[in-house]
C-alpha positions in Angstrom: 41.5 -9.1 -25.8 42.8 -7.2 -23.0 41.2 -3.9 -24.5 38.1 -6.0 -25.3 37.7 -6.7 -21.5 38.1 -3.3 -20.6 35.3 -2.0 -22.7 32.9 -4.8 -21.8 33.5 -4.2 -18.0 32.9 -0.4 -18.5 29.7 -1.1 -20.3 28.7 -3.8 -17.8 29.6 -1.4 -14.8 27.4 1.4 -16.6 24.6 -0.9 -16.8 24.3 -2.8 -13.5 24.2 0.2 -11.1 21.9 0.8 -8.3 18.7 0.3 -10.0 19.9 -3.2 -11.3 21.9 -4.3 -8.3 19.2 -3.5 -6.0 16.7 -5.5 -7.9 14.5 -2.1 -8.5 14.8 -1.9 -12.1 14.3 -5.7 -12.8 11.4 -5.7 -10.7 9.7 -2.7 -12.3 10.5 -3.7 -16.0 10.6 -7.8 -15.8 9.5 -9.2 -12.6 6.1 -7.7 -12.5 5.3 -9.6 -15.6 5.9 -13.1 -14.4 7.4 -15.7 -16.6 7.1 -13.4 -19.5 9.5 -10.9 -17.8 12.2 -13.6 -18.8 11.1 -13.3 -22.2 11.6 -9.6 -22.1 15.0 -10.0 -20.3 16.1 -11.8 -23.4 14.7 -9.5 -25.9 15.8 -6.4 -24.2 19.4 -7.8 -23.7 19.6 -8.7 -27.6 18.3 -5.4 -28.3 21.0 -3.7 -26.1 23.6 -5.7 -28.0 22.6 -4.5 -31.2 22.5 -0.7 -29.9 26.2 -1.2 -28.5 27.2 -2.7 -31.8 25.8 0.0 -34.1 26.9 3.0 -31.8 30.6 1.4 -31.3 30.8 1.1 -35.5 29.6 4.6 -36.1 31.8 6.2 -33.5 34.7 4.4 -34.7 34.0 5.1 -38.4 33.3 9.0 -37.9 35.8 9.3 -34.8 33.2 10.9 -32.9 34.4 12.7 -29.5 31.1 13.7 -28.0 27.1 12.9 -27.9 26.6 15.8 -30.0 28.8 14.8 -33.0 27.0 11.5 -32.5 23.6 13.3 -32.9 24.9 14.8 -36.2 25.7 11.3 -37.7 22.1 9.8 -37.8 20.4 13.1 -37.7 22.3 15.0 -40.5 22.1 18.6 -41.4 20.8 17.7 -44.8 17.5 16.1 -43.7 15.6 19.6 -43.5 12.8 18.4 -41.5 15.2 18.1 -38.6 16.5 21.4 -37.7 19.6 22.2 -35.8 17.5 23.2 -32.7 15.6 20.0 -32.3 18.9 18.4 -32.1 20.2 20.8 -29.6 17.2 20.0 -27.6 17.8 16.2 -27.8 21.3 16.8 -26.8 20.1 18.6 -23.9 17.4 16.1 -22.6 20.2 13.4 -23.3 22.4 15.3 -21.0 20.0 15.9 -18.3 19.0 12.6 -18.0 22.6 11.1 -17.8 22.9 13.7 -14.9 19.5 12.9 -13.3 20.7 9.4 -13.4 23.9 10.2 -11.8 22.0 11.8 -8.9 19.9 8.5 -8.4 23.2 6.4 -8.0 24.2 8.7 -5.3 20.7 8.5 -3.8 21.0 4.6 -4.2 24.4 4.9 -2.2 22.8 6.5 0.5 19.4 4.3 0.4 21.6 0.9 1.0 23.5 3.0 4.1 20.1 3.7 5.7 18.2 0.5 4.7 21.1 -2.0 5.8 23.3 -0.3 8.1 20.8 2.0 9.7 23.2 5.2 8.9 21.8 8.1 7.6 21.3 8.2 3.9 22.7 11.6 3.8 26.0 10.2 4.9 26.3 7.6 2.3 25.4 10.0 -0.4 28.4 12.4 0.6 31.0 9.7 0.6 30.0 8.5 -3.0 29.8 12.2 -4.1 33.3 12.8 -2.8 34.5 9.3 -4.0 33.1 10.4 -7.7 34.8 13.4 -7.5 38.3 12.2 -6.9 37.8 9.7 -10.0 36.2 12.6 -12.2 39.7 14.2 -11.8 41.4 11.4 -13.5 39.1 11.5 -16.6 38.4 8.2 -18.4 41.3 6.4 -17.8 40.3 6.4 -14.1 36.7 5.1 -14.9 38.2 2.3 -17.0 40.9 1.5 -14.3 37.9 1.3 -11.5 35.6 -0.8 -14.2 38.7 -3.1 -14.7 39.2 -4.1 -10.9 35.4 -3.9 -9.8 33.1 -5.0 -12.4 34.8 -8.8 -12.6 34.4 -9.0 -8.8 30.8 -7.9 -9.3 29.9 -10.4 -11.9 31.4 -13.5 -9.9 29.9 -12.6 -6.7 26.3 -12.0 -8.4 26.9 -15.4 -10.2 27.8 -17.3 -6.9 24.6 -15.8 -5.4 22.6 -16.9 -8.3 23.9 -20.3 -8.2 23.2 -20.8 -4.5 19.6 -19.5 -5.0 18.7 -21.9 -7.7 19.6 -25.0 -5.5 17.1 -23.4 -2.8 14.2 -22.0 -5.1 11.0 -23.9 -4.3 9.6 -25.0 -7.6 5.9 -25.2 -6.4 6.0 -21.3 -5.2 7.8 -20.3 -8.5 5.1 -22.3 -10.3 2.3 -20.3 -8.3 4.4 -17.0 -8.9 4.0 -17.7 -12.7 0.5 -18.4 -12.9 -0.3 -15.6 -10.8 1.5 -13.0 -12.7 0.9 -12.6 -16.1 0.7 -9.4 -18.5 0.9 -8.8 -22.1 2.9 -5.5 -21.9 5.9 -7.4 -21.3 7.7 -6.7 -24.6 7.3 -3.2 -24.5 8.4 -2.9 -20.8 11.7 -4.9 -22.3 12.1 -2.3 -25.0 11.5 0.5 -22.7 14.4 -0.8 -20.3 16.7 -1.1 -23.3 15.8 2.3 -24.5 16.2 4.3 -21.2 19.7 2.6 -20.8 20.8 3.4 -24.4 20.6 7.3 -23.4 23.0 6.5 -20.6 25.1 3.9 -22.6 25.7 5.7 -25.8 27.4 8.6 -24.4 29.6 6.2 -22.4 30.5 4.1 -25.5 31.8 7.5 -27.1 34.3 7.8 -24.5 35.7 4.2 -25.1 36.8 4.8 -28.8 40.4 4.8 -28.3 40.2 1.2 -27.0 38.7 -0.3 -30.0 40.8 -1.4 -33.0 38.4 -2.9 -35.6 34.8 -4.4 -36.3 35.6 -7.8 -35.1 36.4 -6.3 -31.5 33.3 -4.6 -31.7 31.1 -7.6 -32.5 32.8 -9.6 -29.6 32.1 -6.7 -27.3 28.4 -6.7 -28.0 27.8 -10.5 -28.0 29.7 -10.7 -24.7 27.8 -7.8 -23.2 24.6 -9.4 -24.5 25.4 -12.9 -22.7 26.5 -11.4 -19.4 23.4 -9.0 -19.2 21.1 -11.9 -19.9 23.0 -14.2 -17.1 23.0 -11.3 -14.4 19.4 -10.3 -15.1 18.0 -13.8 -14.7 19.9 -14.2 -11.1 18.3 -10.9 -10.0 14.8 -12.0 -11.3 14.8 -15.4 -9.6 16.3 -13.8 -6.1 13.1 -11.6 -6.3 11.0 -14.6 -6.2 12.2 -15.3 -2.4 10.7 -12.0 -1.2 8.0 -12.7 1.6 6.9 -9.0 2.2 5.4 -6.1 0.2 8.2 -5.5 -2.3 7.2 -2.0 -3.3 8.0 -1.0 0.1 11.6 -2.0 -0.1 14.1 0.4 -1.5 16.5 -2.5 -2.0 14.6 -5.6 -2.8 17.4 -7.8 -3.4 19.7 -6.6 -0.3 16.5 -7.6 1.5 16.6 -11.2 0.3 20.3 -11.5 0.7 20.2 -10.2 4.3 17.4 -12.4 5.4 17.9 -15.6 3.5 21.9 -15.7 2.7 23.1 -13.9 5.8 26.5 -15.3 5.3 26.8 -13.3 1.9 25.3 -10.2 3.2 28.2 -8.1 3.5 29.6 -9.5 -0.1 26.2 -8.4 -1.8 26.4 -5.0 0.0 30.0 -4.7 -1.7 28.2 -5.6 -4.9 25.6 -3.1 -4.6 27.9 -0.4 -3.4 30.4 -1.2 -6.2 27.7 -1.5 -9.1 26.6 2.0 -7.9 30.1 3.5 -7.8 31.1 2.0 -11.1 27.7 3.4 -12.8 28.1 6.8 -11.3 31.4 7.6 -12.7 30.9 6.3 -16.0 27.9 8.5 -16.4 29.6 11.4 -14.6 32.6 11.3 -16.9 30.3 11.0 -20.0 28.3 14.1 -18.9 31.3 16.0 -18.0 33.0 15.5 -21.7 29.8 16.5 -23.1 29.1 19.9 -21.4 32.8 21.0 -20.3 34.7 23.2 -22.7 37.8 23.5 -20.7 39.8 22.1 -17.9 38.6 24.7 -15.5 35.1 24.1 -16.6 35.5 20.3 -16.3 36.6 20.7 -12.5 33.7 23.1 -11.8 31.1 21.2 -13.5 32.3 18.2 -11.6 32.1 20.0 -8.1 28.6 21.5 -8.9 27.5 17.9 -9.9 28.7 16.2 -6.3 27.4 18.9 -4.4 23.9 19.0 -5.8 23.8 15.1 -6.0 24.1 14.8 -2.2 21.1 17.3 -2.0 18.7 15.8 -4.4 19.6 12.5 -2.8 17.1 13.3 0.1 14.2 12.8 -2.5 14.5 9.0 -2.2 16.2 6.3 -4.5 13.2 4.1 -5.3 10.8 7.2 -6.0 13.4 8.5 -8.3 13.7 5.1 -10.3 10.0 4.6 -10.5 9.1 8.1 -11.7 11.8 9.0 -14.2 13.1 5.7 -15.7 9.8 4.8 -17.8 9.4 8.3 -18.9 13.0 8.4 -20.3 12.3 4.8 -21.6 9.8 6.5 -24.1 11.9 9.2 -25.0 14.8 6.8 -25.8 12.6 4.9 -28.3 13.2 8.0 -30.8 16.9 7.3 -30.5 16.6 3.4 -31.1 14.5 3.8 -34.0 16.9 6.1 -35.6 20.0 4.2 -34.8 18.1 1.3 -35.8 17.5 2.8 -39.3 21.3 4.1 -39.9 23.0 2.5 -42.5 26.6 1.8 -40.9 28.2 -0.3 -43.7 
């Protein structure tokens, strides 16, 4: 049971990064579609559970060590229509997205410092870059340990804020909001949300193979993650209803709600956002390093390069990076989800 919790916490820690905890992802993929966005959350979370289950089954069955080996399983060499070159390109694209999202996490850390604390975002970005490098030097064990400590606290705090918010929601305002916002693309948006997250998550799942013993554990992990993801997404969704300004101008929409309407919890939610960003950054960074480094020396050099570049790229802006890149990679990730869904695992 202990190993199951460890895996669930790493998965949740990977998914609830800067974009999720800040509200940017939930706004972009769900909230903007009104009440139908809730259906999108449910569909997306269930699909995510399926991806987690099938990925872990494949990883356990074939004892895979990295994403390149995983790619060979559901795009085998026997299929002449899919060349080795195409698989290499896909592997490069996946690693590029993981690296870019690591950069986005660093930018998100800096964005919180600037919006909520009035501290230059570069300072916040540099702090997280240094912390990430320290954890990278401990490899997977460090990632699991950090997630094991932080993620349960994050889940509890987000749940507490959600319970308080539900008690204070004005049902008339919520009804007006539901009527006002309506769009038919909510299902596609939910699928895209799962799609780009699967790009990030699958390499992380591969690094967790030593914590899994059998199919029963994998099933529990997938179901538990799905339930937690639905709960946390709904909490963030309902918090966004409280925003009384132009949400498109906010880098951290949920941080705005908490700091203006739940002032007593401002510092607490600050910890949640920063902790969420930290756990996602180190999960993604570790999976990228394991996919790309071929020696201990190379691992250290790439880690150092990553952390230095992340601080520099963070100057582009957190919300700009999310709004531009995540939907694009969502469409690219559809190929992976279809291929994984068609793969027989029994």
